[in-house]
N, C-alpha and C positions, 0 to 999 in steps of 0.2 A: 845342869845350866848351859841353856843354849844362848850362842852370841846374838846379840841384836842384830837387826836385818841393817844392811847398809844403807844409807842416805843416798837418793838417787843424785846423782852430780848436778852442780849448779847450772842452769842454762841462763844464758845473758837475757836480760829484759828488753824489751821493745818498746817505744815510745807509746804505742797502743795500749800495751799494757801496764803502764805507768799511768796513763790515762784513765783506765777503769779501775785502778787501786784509790786514785783519789777520788773517783766517783764512789766508790763503796764507803771511803771516809766520810764524805759529805752525807751521804743517807745516814751514817751513825752520828753525825754531830746533830742533824735534823731529828733524830729521834731521841736524842737526850743521853746517848751513850756514852758521848766524849765531850769535854769542855773545850770551849774555843782554843784555849792554850795547847791541849792534847792533839786537837784537829791540826792546829798551825804545826806544831812539831812533826807529826805523821806525813802531813803533805810536805814537808821539807825532806825528809827521809825519802818519801816516795819518789820525788823529784831527783834524788840522789843515787838512787838504788842501781845497783847494776845487775843484780841477777833475780831470778825469780824466788829465790829462798828470801832474799832481802824484802822483797816485797810482801810474800807471804807472812813474814813475821809481823807485819804491820796491821794484820787481820786476825791473829790468832785468836783474841780474846774478843771478837765479833761474831755473831751468827751469820748464817749462809745468807750470802746477798740477795736481796729481795727488794722490790718496788716500796717506796716509803708511801703510808698510808695518807688518805686526803688530808689537808690542813683545813683546819676549821678558823675562821676568823673570830676573834673573841673581843669584847669591849675594851676599849682604851683604859689602864689604870692610871691614876692621877697621884703626882706627888710633888710638894712644893718644898722650897727652901726660902723662907722669909727672914731676911736678915740672920740667918743660920746656916750651918754645914751640914749638907746631907752625904752621906758616904755609904756605897754599895760596893762590896770585895768581897774573896772567898768564893766559895760554891754558892750560886743563887740561880732561882728560875727566872728567866728573861721571858716578859710577856711578848707576844706577837705585836702589839700595841700598847704603847705606854706614853703619858704626857708629864713633862718634868718644867716646873716652873721656879726660875730663881729669880727674886725680887731682891737684889741687894745681898745676894748670899751667894753661897758656893755650893757646887755639885759634882763629886767625883764618882764616876762609874767604871769601875773597872771589870771588863767583861773578860778577862783572862780564863778563869773557871767558871763562866756561866754557862748554863746549858739553854740552847735554843727552841723555841717551840715548832719552828718550821723554817724554811730556806730563806725567808725574808722577816726582818723585825722593822717596825716604824716606830720612830722615836720623835715625837713632837716635843720641842723645847722653846719656852718662850723665857727669853733672858733681858731682864732689865737692870742695869748697873751690875750685874754679877760675872761669876766667873764658872764655866762649864767644862769639865775634862772629861773625855772618853778614853780609856785604855783598849783600843782592839787590837787582838793578836794579828800577825801577819798570816796570810792566806784566807782572809776574810775581806770581802769588797765594803767599802764605805762609800756613800752617796749623801753630799751635803747641800741641801737645798734651801733657799731664802736667805733671810738675814734681816739686818734692822740699821737705821741710821746711827752712825757714831758708833757702830760695832765692828768688831774684828774677828778673824778666823785663823787659827794657825793650826793648819794639818800638816802632818809630818809624813811624807809617803814613805812606805815599807821598802824594805831593801829588795824584795823580790815582789813584782806584782802578781796579784792573786788571778787564778783561772777564771774565765768569763762566766761559769755556771757555778762560782763559788757562793757559799750564804752571804746574804746581804744585809748591811744594817743601814738603813736610810734615815738620816736625821734631817728635819725639818724644823728650820731655825727662824725665830721672830723675835723681836725686842730690841731697843737701842740701847747703846752703851755698854752692852754686854762683851765677853771675850768668851771664844770656844777654842779650846784645846782639842785635837784629835790626834792621839800617838799610839804607835804600835807596843810600846813598853814603858812602865811608868819612868819618871824624871830621877836621876840619880841624886840620892841625899847627899847635901853636904856632910863632912865630918862635924860639926855643930849640931847639925839637926840628928846624926845619929847617936850623938851623945846625950842629948836632949832627950831622945826617945827612947834611949836604951836599946837600940839597934846596931 
């Protein structure tokens, strides 16, 4: 029985190596290999990594670095909440273009475990007297455009700003009297809500 070969000593990582590690993670999330939540966690680890071993551990389950394939535009999918509640959570495929309509309804979109089809996602939201909430993990850029009369937007800034070339979720908002919430994490449930929900 032979002894295992000793692992080479760890070398302190440079800022450039951390940036290259984050670029590989961005390619992995675009290809659908990582969920947005996994991407967010690994980017945070890459930013805090001190050695090349720590950076290498972030890619151990990913294929060798290569350029992402061409992104093909797809027709927008449409979803409507008419005096109803529409929820998307858990692992799900996010289209590059999607349209959501809330008419006196509620829409909750949790992108934590969603898989991206490309580097940019366009969400067209028409909100008439409804509430639309998006949970977008840290490390992902968010752009909110538009609005409507008597409408409100409540956008919580992430603890750490994403990099300039991070994946982008672009929200185009229309409609009066509605409320848009954008958060990086779900709101905490009260003790009564946990009791009623069994959680």
